[in-house]
DSSP file (Angstrom, degrees, kcal/mol; ACC not computed):
  #  RESIDUE AA STRUCTURE BP1 BP2  ACC     N-H-->O    O-->H-N    N-H-->O    O-->H-N    TCO  KAPPA ALPHA  PHI   PSI    X-CA   Y-CA   Z-CA
    1    1 A X              0   0    0      0, 0.0    43,-2.7     0, 0.0     2,-0.4   0.000 360.0 360.0 360.0 124.5   45.0 -109.9  -29.2
    2    2 A X  E     -Ab  13  44A   0     11,-3.2    11,-2.5    41,-0.2     2,-0.4  -0.808 360.0-166.8 -95.5 135.9   43.8 -113.4  -29.0
    3    3 A X  E     +Ab  12  45A   0     41,-2.8    43,-3.0    -2,-0.4     2,-0.3  -0.981  27.7 116.0-124.2 139.9   41.2 -114.6  -31.5
    4    4 A X  E     -A   11   0A   0      7,-2.2     7,-3.1    -2,-0.4     2,-0.4  -0.904  54.6 -82.9-169.7-164.4   39.2 -117.8  -31.3
    5    5 A X  E     -A   10   0A   0     41,-0.3     2,-0.5    -2,-0.3    43,-0.5  -0.983  20.3-167.1-127.2 139.0   35.7 -119.3  -31.0
    6    6 A X  E >  S-A    9   0A   0      3,-2.6     3,-2.3    -2,-0.4     2,-0.5  -0.993  76.8 -38.8-122.3 121.7   33.6 -119.8  -27.9
    7    7 A X  T 3  S-     0   0    0     -2,-0.5    -2,-0.0     1,-0.3     0, 0.0  -0.528 126.1 -32.4  55.4-112.9   30.7 -122.1  -28.7
    8    8 A X  T 3  S+     0   0    0     -2,-0.5     2,-0.4     2,-0.1    -1,-0.3   0.311 118.8  95.7-114.7   7.1   29.8 -120.9  -32.2
    9    9 A X  E <  S-A    6   0A   0     -3,-2.3    -3,-2.6     1,-0.0     2,-0.2  -0.803  75.1-118.6-103.6 138.4   30.7 -117.2  -31.7
   10   10 A X  E     -A    5   0A   0     -2,-0.4     2,-0.4    -5,-0.2    -5,-0.3  -0.540  35.1-161.6 -68.2 139.7   34.0 -115.6  -32.7
   11   11 A X  E     -A    4   0A   0     -7,-3.1    -7,-2.2    -2,-0.2     2,-0.4  -0.965  14.1-166.8-128.2 141.0   35.8 -114.1  -29.7
   12   12 A X  E     -AC   3  27A   0     15,-1.0    15,-2.4    -2,-0.4     2,-0.5  -0.996   5.6-172.4-124.9 133.0   38.5 -111.5  -29.4
   13   13 A X  E     -AC   2  26A   0    -11,-2.5   -11,-3.2    -2,-0.4     2,-0.6  -0.988  12.7-150.6-126.4 123.6   40.4 -110.9  -26.1
   14   14 A X  E     - C   0  25A   0     11,-3.0    11,-2.5    -2,-0.5     2,-0.6  -0.849  12.7-163.7 -95.3 122.1   42.9 -108.1  -25.7
   15   15 A X  E     - C   0  24A   0     -2,-0.6     2,-0.4     9,-0.2     9,-0.2  -0.927   9.3-175.3-110.5 117.9   45.6 -109.0  -23.2
   16   16 A X  E     - C   0  23A   0      7,-3.3     7,-3.1    -2,-0.6     2,-0.5  -0.927  13.4-160.5-116.9 138.1   47.6 -106.0  -21.8
   17   17 A X  E     + C   0  22A   0     -2,-0.4     5,-0.2     5,-0.2     2,-0.2  -0.971  22.5 165.9-117.9 119.1   50.6 -106.1  -19.6
   18   18 A X  E >   - C   0  21A   0      3,-3.2     3,-0.7    -2,-0.5    -2,-0.0  -0.654  52.9 -98.1-121.2 175.1   51.3 -102.9  -17.7
   19   19 A X  T 3  S+     0   0    0      1,-0.2     3,-0.1    -2,-0.2    -1,-0.0   0.836 123.6  50.9 -62.4 -34.0   53.5 -101.9  -14.8
   20   20 A X  T 3  S-     0   0    0      1,-0.2     2,-0.3     0, 0.0    -1,-0.2   0.608 125.4 -70.0 -83.4 -12.8   50.4 -102.0  -12.5
   21   21 A X  E <   -C   18   0A   0     -3,-0.7    -3,-3.2     2,-0.0     2,-0.4  -0.965  57.3 -58.1 154.3-171.6   49.4 -105.5  -13.6
   22   22 A X  E     -C   17   0A   0     -2,-0.3     2,-0.4    -5,-0.2    -5,-0.2  -0.919  46.0-171.2-111.5 135.8   47.9 -107.7  -16.4
   23   23 A X  E     -C   16   0A   0     -7,-3.1    -7,-3.3    -2,-0.4     2,-0.4  -0.956   9.5-164.3-129.3 144.2   44.5 -107.0  -17.9
   24   24 A X  E     -C   15   0A   0     -2,-0.4     2,-0.4    -9,-0.2    -9,-0.2  -0.997   4.2-170.2-129.7 136.7   42.3 -108.8  -20.3
   25   25 A X  E     -C   14   0A   0    -11,-2.5   -11,-3.0    -2,-0.4     2,-0.3  -0.991   9.9-150.7-126.4 127.2   39.3 -107.3  -22.1
   26   26 A X  E     -C   13   0A   0     -2,-0.4     2,-0.4   -13,-0.2   -13,-0.2  -0.761  13.6-159.7 -97.4 143.5   36.8 -109.4  -24.1
   27   27 A X  E     -C   12   0A   0    -15,-2.4   -15,-1.0    -2,-0.3    -2,-0.0  -0.928  21.0-109.5-126.8 147.0   35.0 -107.9  -27.1
   28   28 A X    >   -     0   0    0     -2,-0.4     3,-1.3   -17,-0.1   -17,-0.1  -0.291  38.1-108.4 -65.9 156.7   31.8 -108.7  -29.0
   29   29 A X  T 3  S+     0   0    0      1,-0.3    -1,-0.1   -19,-0.1   -18,-0.1   0.805 116.5  52.2 -62.4 -29.9   32.3 -110.2  -32.5
   30   30 A X  T 3  S+     0   0    0      2,-0.1     2,-0.5     0, 0.0    -1,-0.3   0.589  85.7  98.8 -84.5  -9.2   31.0 -107.1  -34.2
   31   31 A X    <   -     0   0    0     -3,-1.3     2,-0.8     1,-0.1     3,-0.2  -0.679  56.9-161.0 -82.7 125.1   33.4 -104.7  -32.4
   32   32 A X    >   +     0   0    0     -2,-0.5     3,-1.5     1,-0.2     4,-0.4  -0.545  27.2 158.3-102.2  65.1   36.5 -103.8  -34.5
   33   33 A X  G >>  +     0   0    0     -2,-0.8     3,-1.7     1,-0.3     4,-0.8   0.780  62.1  71.0 -63.0 -28.6   38.6 -102.6  -31.6
   34   34 A X  G 34 S+     0   0    0      1,-0.3    -1,-0.3    -3,-0.2     3,-0.2   0.755  91.6  59.7 -63.6 -21.4   41.9 -103.1  -33.5
   35   35 A X  G <4 S+     0   0    0     -3,-1.5    -1,-0.3     1,-0.2    -2,-0.2   0.688 109.9  42.8 -75.4 -18.5   41.0 -100.2  -35.7
   36   36 A X  T <4 S+     0   0    0     -3,-1.7     2,-0.3    -4,-0.4    -2,-0.2   0.481  82.7 111.1-107.4  -5.0   40.9  -97.8  -32.7
   37   37 A X     <  -     0   0    0     -4,-0.8     4,-0.1    -3,-0.2    -3,-0.0  -0.564  57.1-149.0 -78.7 132.5   43.9  -98.9  -30.6
   38   38 A X  S    S+     0   0    0     -2,-0.3     2,-0.3     2,-0.1    -1,-0.1   0.229  74.3  56.8 -83.7  16.1   46.7  -96.3  -30.6
   39   39 A X  S    S-     0   0    0      0, 0.0     2,-0.1     0, 0.0    -2,-0.1  -0.961  88.2 -95.6-144.9 161.0   49.5  -98.8  -30.2
   40   40 A X        +     0   0    0     -2,-0.3     2,-0.3     1,-0.0    -2,-0.1  -0.438  43.4 177.4 -73.2 147.3   50.9 -101.8  -32.0
   41   41 A X        -     0   0    0     -2,-0.1     2,-0.4    -4,-0.1    -4,-0.0  -0.956  26.9-116.8-148.1 166.3   49.8 -105.3  -30.9
   42   42 A X        -     0   0    0     -2,-0.3     2,-0.4     2,-0.0     0, 0.0  -0.849  22.4-142.3-107.2 140.1   50.3 -109.0  -31.9
   43   43 A X        -     0   0    0     -2,-0.4     2,-0.4   -41,-0.0   -41,-0.2  -0.875  19.0-178.6-101.6 133.9   47.5 -111.2  -33.1
   44   44 A X  E     -b    2   0A   0    -43,-2.7   -41,-2.8    -2,-0.4     2,-0.6  -0.997  21.6-142.2-133.1 130.7   47.3 -114.9  -32.0
   45   45 A X  E     +b    3   0A   0     -2,-0.4     2,-0.3   -43,-0.2   -41,-0.2  -0.814  34.2 173.2 -87.3 126.4   44.8 -117.5  -33.0
   46   46 A X        -     0   0    0    -43,-3.0     2,-0.6    -2,-0.6   -41,-0.3  -0.850  34.5-124.4-129.9 163.9   44.0 -119.7  -30.0
   47   47 A X        -     0   0    0     -2,-0.3     2,-0.3   -43,-0.1   -43,-0.1  -0.956  28.7-140.7-110.5 115.9   41.6 -122.4  -29.1
   48   48 A X        -     0   0    0     -2,-0.6     2,-0.1   -43,-0.5   -43,-0.1  -0.598  18.4-153.8 -78.8 134.1   39.7 -121.6  -25.9
   49   49 A X        -     0   0    0     -2,-0.3     2,-0.4   -43,-0.1    -1,-0.1  -0.385  13.3-111.9 -97.5 178.3   39.1 -124.5  -23.6
   50   50 A X        -     0   0    0     -2,-0.1     2,-0.1     3,-0.0    -1,-0.0  -0.892  26.3-122.8-112.3 143.7   36.5 -125.2  -21.0
   51   51 A X     >  -     0   0    0     -2,-0.4     4,-2.2     1,-0.1     5,-0.2  -0.392  26.4-112.4 -78.0 163.1   37.1 -125.3  -17.2
   52   52 A X  H  > S+     0   0    0      1,-0.2     4,-2.4     2,-0.2     5,-0.2   0.888 119.4  53.6 -61.4 -39.2   36.2 -128.4  -15.2
   53   53 A X  H  > S+     0   0    0      1,-0.2     4,-2.7     2,-0.2    -1,-0.2   0.930 108.0  50.3 -61.1 -46.7   33.4 -126.5  -13.5
   54   54 A X  H  > S+     0   0    0      1,-0.2     4,-2.0     2,-0.2    -1,-0.2   0.899 111.2  48.1 -59.8 -42.8   31.9 -125.5  -16.9
   55   55 A X  H  X S+     0   0    0     -4,-2.2     4,-2.2     2,-0.2    -1,-0.2   0.914 112.8  47.6 -68.0 -41.8   32.0 -129.1  -18.1
   56   56 A X  H  X S+     0   0    0     -4,-2.4     4,-2.6     1,-0.2     5,-0.2   0.925 111.2  51.7 -65.1 -42.2   30.4 -130.5  -14.9
   57   57 A X  H  X S+     0   0    0     -4,-2.7     4,-2.4     1,-0.2    -1,-0.2   0.895 109.9  49.0 -59.4 -40.3   27.7 -127.8  -15.1
   58   58 A X  H  X S+     0   0    0     -4,-2.0     4,-2.6     2,-0.2    -1,-0.2   0.915 111.1  50.2 -66.1 -42.3   26.9 -128.7  -18.7
   59   59 A X  H  X S+     0   0    0     -4,-2.2     4,-2.5     1,-0.2    -2,-0.2   0.930 112.5  47.0 -61.1 -47.1   26.7 -132.4  -17.8
   60   60 A X  H  X S+     0   0    0     -4,-2.6     4,-2.3     1,-0.2    -1,-0.2   0.902 112.2  50.1 -64.3 -41.9   24.3 -131.7  -14.9
   61   61 A X  H  X S+     0   0    0     -4,-2.4     4,-2.3    -5,-0.2    -2,-0.2   0.922 111.9  46.4 -63.7 -44.4   22.2 -129.4  -17.0
   62   62 A X  H  X S+     0   0    0     -4,-2.6     4,-2.4     2,-0.2    -2,-0.2   0.894 112.0  52.1 -64.7 -38.1   21.8 -131.9  -19.9
   63   63 A X  H  X S+     0   0    0     -4,-2.5     4,-2.6    -5,-0.2    -2,-0.2   0.907 109.7  49.2 -61.9 -41.3   21.0 -134.7  -17.3
   64   64 A X  H  X S+     0   0    0     -4,-2.3     4,-2.7     2,-0.2    -2,-0.2   0.923 111.2  48.6 -64.3 -44.9   18.3 -132.5  -15.8
   65   65 A X  H  X S+     0   0    0     -4,-2.3     4,-2.8     2,-0.2     5,-0.2   0.930 112.3  49.1 -60.2 -46.9   16.8 -131.7  -19.2
   66   66 A X  H  X S+     0   0    0     -4,-2.4     4,-2.5     1,-0.2    -2,-0.2   0.918 113.0  47.4 -59.0 -46.7   16.8 -135.4  -20.1
   67   67 A X  H  X S+     0   0    0     -4,-2.6     4,-2.5     2,-0.2    -2,-0.2   0.906 112.3  49.5 -60.4 -44.1   15.2 -136.3  -16.8
   68   68 A X  H  X S+     0   0    0     -4,-2.7     4,-2.2     2,-0.2    -2,-0.2   0.915 111.9  47.7 -64.3 -44.3   12.6 -133.6  -17.1
   69   69 A X  H  X S+     0   0    0     -4,-2.8     4,-2.4     2,-0.2     5,-0.4   0.902 111.3  51.9 -63.1 -40.8   11.7 -134.7  -20.6
   70   70 A X  H  X>S+     0   0    0     -4,-2.5     4,-2.3    -5,-0.2     5,-1.9   0.923 112.0  45.7 -59.5 -47.0   11.5 -138.4  -19.4
   71   71 A X  H  <5S+     0   0    0     -4,-2.5    -1,-0.2     3,-0.2    -2,-0.2   0.862 115.0  47.4 -66.9 -36.9    9.2 -137.4  -16.6
   72   72 A X  H  <5S+     0   0    0     -4,-2.2    -2,-0.2    -5,-0.2    -1,-0.2   0.883 126.0  23.4 -75.0 -37.9    7.0 -135.3  -18.8
   73   73 A X  H  <5S+     0   0    0     -4,-2.4    -2,-0.2    -5,-0.2    -3,-0.2   0.728 135.3  26.0-103.9 -23.4    6.5 -137.7  -21.8
   74   74 A X  T  <5       0   0    0     -4,-2.3    -3,-0.2    -5,-0.4    -4,-0.1   0.806 360.0 360.0-105.4 -44.0    7.2 -141.1  -20.4
   75   75 A X      <       0   0    0     -5,-1.9    -4,-0.1     0, 0.0    -3,-0.1   0.445 360.0 360.0 -82.1 360.0    6.3 -141.0  -16.7
């Protein structure tokens, strides 16, 4: 189980490796899934990063909002 933060929210991701493949499940901060799992697992605190696409999308979105505000209040 990976624990970390995404933006300002705590995040837990359960990473399972089975014969048929590897699976990851994300859980909401209020779900205490570790109390219900019928098997032992390891906890790891990690720092989640951002993909290049996510960073570019954020820069474009902020630039658009700044442009919109400029046009609305200055232009």
